[in-house]
C-alpha positions in Angstrom: -14.8 17.2 -4.2 -17.8 16.3 -2.9 -18.3 13.6 -5.5 -15.2 12.3 -5.1 -16.2 11.8 -0.9 -19.1 10.0 -2.2 -17.1 7.8 -4.8 -14.7 7.0 -1.8 -17.3 6.0 0.4 -19.0 3.8 -2.0 -15.6 2.0 -2.7 -14.9 1.5 0.8 -18.3 0.0 1.2 -18.2 -2.3 -2.0 -14.5 -3.3 -0.3 -16.0 -3.7 2.8 -19.0 -6.2 1.5 -16.5 -8.4 -0.3 -14.2 -8.8 2.7 -17.4 -9.9 5.0 -17.9 -12.6 2.8 -14.4 -13.9 3.9 -15.0 -12.9 7.8 -14.9 -15.9 9.8 -15.2 -18.4 7.8 -12.9 -21.4 9.3 -11.6 -22.7 5.5 -10.1 -19.1 4.8 -6.6 -20.0 4.1 -3.6 -17.3 4.7 -0.4 -17.6 3.3 3.0 -15.2 4.6 4.0 -12.3 2.2 7.1 -12.0 3.9 10.1 -14.0 4.4 11.4 -12.2 8.1 8.5 -12.3 10.0 4.7 -13.3 9.3 3.2 -10.8 7.8 -0.6 -12.8 6.6 -2.6 -12.5 3.1 -5.3 -14.1 2.2 -8.0 -14.2 -0.7 -9.5 -12.0 1.1 -7.4 -9.1 0.8 -6.6 -9.7 -2.8 -10.2 -9.7 -4.0 -11.0 -6.9 -2.0 -8.4 -5.0 -3.4 -9.6 -6.1 -6.6 -13.0 -4.7 -6.0 -11.9 -1.2 -5.3 -9.4 -1.2 -7.5 -12.0 -1.8 -10.6 -14.8 0.4 -9.2 -12.0 3.1 -9.2 -11.4 2.6 -12.3 -15.1 2.9 -13.5 -15.4 6.2 -12.6 -11.8 7.6 -12.9 -9.8 5.8 -15.8 -7.1 8.4 -15.7 -6.3 8.3 -12.1 -3.5 6.6 -9.7 -4.3 4.0 -7.9 -2.0 2.3 -5.0 -2.9 -0.8 -3.4 -1.0 -3.3 -1.0 -1.8 -6.1 -2.7 -1.2 -5.6 -6.3 0.6 -3.7 -8.8 0.0 0.4 -8.8 -2.2 1.9 -11.7 -0.3 4.8 -13.2 -2.6 7.2 -14.0 -2.6 10.8 -15.9 -4.2 13.2 -13.7 -2.7 14.1 -10.8 -4.9 12.4 -8.8 -3.8 9.4 -6.6 -6.3 7.0 -4.8 -4.5 4.8 -1.8 -6.3 2.0 -0.9 -5.5 -0.6 2.3 -8.0 -3.3 1.4 -7.7 -5.1 5.2 -5.9 -3.4 8.0 -5.1 -5.4 10.2 -5.3 -8.7 8.6 -4.0 -10.8 11.7 -6.8 -9.4 13.5 -9.1 -10.4 10.6 -7.7 -13.7 10.7 -8.3 -14.0 14.1 -11.8 -13.0 13.9 -11.8 -9.6 15.7 -13.8 -6.4 14.5 -10.5 -4.1 14.4 -9.8 -4.6 10.7 -10.6 -1.8 8.6 -10.9 -0.9 5.1 -8.7 2.2 4.4 -8.8 4.4 1.6 -7.4 8.2 0.7 -6.8 10.2 -2.0 -4.1 12.9 -2.9 -3.1 15.2 -5.4 0.8 15.7 -5.4 1.4 16.4 -1.6 -2.3 17.7 -1.1 -4.3 15.3 1.1 -8.2 15.9 0.2 -9.9 12.9 2.1 -9.1 9.4 4.2 -11.7 7.0 4.8 -11.8 3.8 7.9 -14.4 2.0 7.8 -15.2 -0.9 9.6 -18.2 -3.1 7.7 -18.9 -5.9 10.7 -19.7 -2.6 12.7 -20.7 -0.4 10.1 -18.1 2.5 11.8 -17.2 4.9 9.2 -14.4 7.5 10.0 -13.8 10.3 7.2 -12.0 13.0 7.2 -11.6 16.0 4.8 -11.3 20.1 4.5 -10.6 20.3 8.5 -13.6 18.3 9.0 -14.2 14.9 10.7 -17.5 12.8 10.0 -18.6 9.8 11.9 -21.4 7.7 10.1 -23.1 4.7 11.7 -26.1 3.1 11.0 -27.4 5.8 8.3 -26.8 8.4 11.3 -23.9 11.2 10.9 -22.2 13.3 13.5 -19.0 15.9 13.5 -16.2 14.7 15.5 -13.3 15.5 17.4 -10.4 14.6 19.0 -10.1 15.4 22.8 -7.9 18.0 24.4 -5.9 15.5 26.8 -3.9 18.2 29.3 -0.9 16.4 30.1 0.3 12.8 28.8 0.2 11.1 32.3 -3.5 11.5 31.7 -3.5 9.8 28.3 -4.4 6.9 26.8 -2.5 5.4 24.7 -2.4 2.9 21.7 0.3 0.5 20.0 -1.2 -2.1 17.8 2.0 -4.7 18.7 4.2 -3.8 21.4 6.5 -5.9 19.3 6.0 -4.5 16.2 9.4 -2.2 15.4 13.3 -3.4 16.1 14.4 -3.7 19.2 15.3 -0.1 19.8 12.0 0.9 18.4 10.1 -1.3 21.1 12.3 0.0 23.8 11.2 3.6 23.2 7.6 3.0 22.6 7.1 0.6 25.9 9.3 3.5 27.5 6.5 6.3 26.3 3.4 4.0 27.2 5.0 4.0 30.7 4.5 7.5 31.1 0.4 6.9 30.2 -2.3 6.6 32.4 -3.6 3.3 30.1 -2.1 1.7 27.5 -4.2 -0.4 24.7 -2.9 -2.8 21.7 -4.4 -4.7 18.9 -6.8 -2.1 17.1 -5.0 -1.4 14.1 -6.4 1.4 12.2 -9.6 1.4 13.6 -7.5 3.0 16.7 -6.9 6.5 14.8 -11.0 6.3 14.9 -11.2 6.4 18.3 -8.4 9.1 18.4 -10.3 10.8 16.3 -13.7 10.4 18.3 -12.0 11.6 21.4 -11.7 8.3 22.8 -8.0 7.6 22.5 -5.2 10.1 23.4 -2.1 9.1 21.5 -0.6 6.3 18.9 2.8 5.2 19.1 3.8 2.9 15.9 6.6 2.0 13.7 7.1 -0.4 10.5 4.1 1.6 8.9 3.5 1.2 5.2 2.9 4.2 2.7 -0.8 2.1 2.4 -1.0 2.2 6.2 -0.5 6.0 6.7 -2.3 8.3 4.5 -6.1 7.4 5.2 -5.2 7.9 9.2 -3.2 10.9 8.4 -6.2 13.0 7.2 -9.0 11.1 9.8 -6.8 12.8 12.7 -5.9 16.2 11.3 -9.3 16.7 10.2 -10.5 15.7 14.0 -8.4 18.6 15.3 -5.5 16.4 15.8 -1.6 16.1 15.5 0.0 13.4 12.8 3.9 13.3 12.7 6.7 11.2 12.8 8.6 10.8 15.6 10.7 13.9 15.8 7.8 15.8 15.1 7.7 16.2 11.3 6.8 14.4 7.9 9.3 11.8 7.2 6.9 8.6 7.5 10.2 7.0 5.0 11.3 4.9 8.6 7.2 3.7 9.2 7.8 6.0 12.9 3.9 7.7 13.7 2.8 9.4 16.8 -0.6 11.0 16.5 -2.3 13.0 19.1 -5.6 14.7 20.4 -3.6 17.6 22.2 -0.3 19.3 21.3 0.5 19.3 24.5 0.7 15.5 24.8 2.3 15.5 21.0 4.9 17.4 22.5 5.0 15.6 25.7 5.8 12.7 23.6 8.1 13.5 21.0 10.5 14.9 23.9 10.1 11.1 25.6 10.9 9.4 22.4 13.7 11.6 21.7 15.5 10.0 24.6 15.8 6.5 23.6 16.5 7.2 19.2 
C-alpha cells in the first residue's frame, strides 16, 4: 500500500502543478456546465484531470479512474481512483487559496487512502489506515481531530449557506445557530482543518461522489466522524456531517433531524 500512497501523492502534486499554471490568471475563461445553477469549469479543471488520469494510467493501467470532468476509465483490477482536479472551482475563480486537489483510492467498499492537497500553500493532508499526516514544506506531522465536548463550543463550516434546497439550507442554518462560530467558503480545505483540530463540525449538502471520498478518508483516519444526516453511510443525496467528536456528531444529527 505504501507504493500506492506514494503514487497518490505524486499524482496530487502533478495535478497541483498543472492547476497552478492557471491560478490567478486574469484571462482564464470559465464556462457553466449546469443548466440550473452556476457550476463553473475551465480548461484548468479539464487539463489538470487529464494530467492526473494519465499519470495513474502509466503506473496502474488496469485500475478504474473516476473523475469529475471526463468519462470514467473502466479497469479490471478492483481498484478505483477517485479524482477531483480542482475542488472549489468558484474559489479558484476568485483567486482564493481554499481550492484543493482531491484523490482517493477505493477497493470495492474499502477506502484505502484519501489526499487533500493545496498546492499554493504546499499543504497535504493524507488519511490512511487510521493515521492522518499533514505535510508542509518537506515536514510531516501526525494530526488528530479535536475532541470538542459540546456543540455550543463548536466551530462549524459550510461551504455555502445556499448550497442546498430550501429545506436543507434552513436545517443547516438552524444547526449553525447552536454553534460558537460559523465559517464559509473553504470547500474541501475545511476537512483538512477539521482533521488538524481547528474546525469541529462540517455540514454540507449537494455533494457529489468525487467530493466525498478523499475527505471521508482524511477525517476518519484523523479520528473523526463522517456520516450522512441520519448517521449512516448513504451519501446519494449529497448530505454530509463531519465532526471531530462523537458528542458533537450526535448533537448535530439530533438537531438536523428536527428539520428534515
